[in-house]
C-alpha positions, 0 to 999 in steps of 0.5 A: 529560919528565924521565923520558926524560932520567933514566938507567935506573941512577937508577931501579934505585938507587931500587928498591934503596933502596926494597927496603933500606928495606922490609927495614930496616922489617921487621927493626925491626917484626918483634920488636914484632909477635912480642912482641905475638903472644906476649903475646896468646897467653900471655894467651889460655892463662891 
């Protein structure tokens, strides 16, 4: 089994990388989501 030989540090690093990726994705996607929401809201009001 390779999971036993792999150090715990590597797993922690992978977890940190995943969280950082998720945060970056959220930051990149947030403006688009907000823009679409605002556009739909303004269209609904008109």
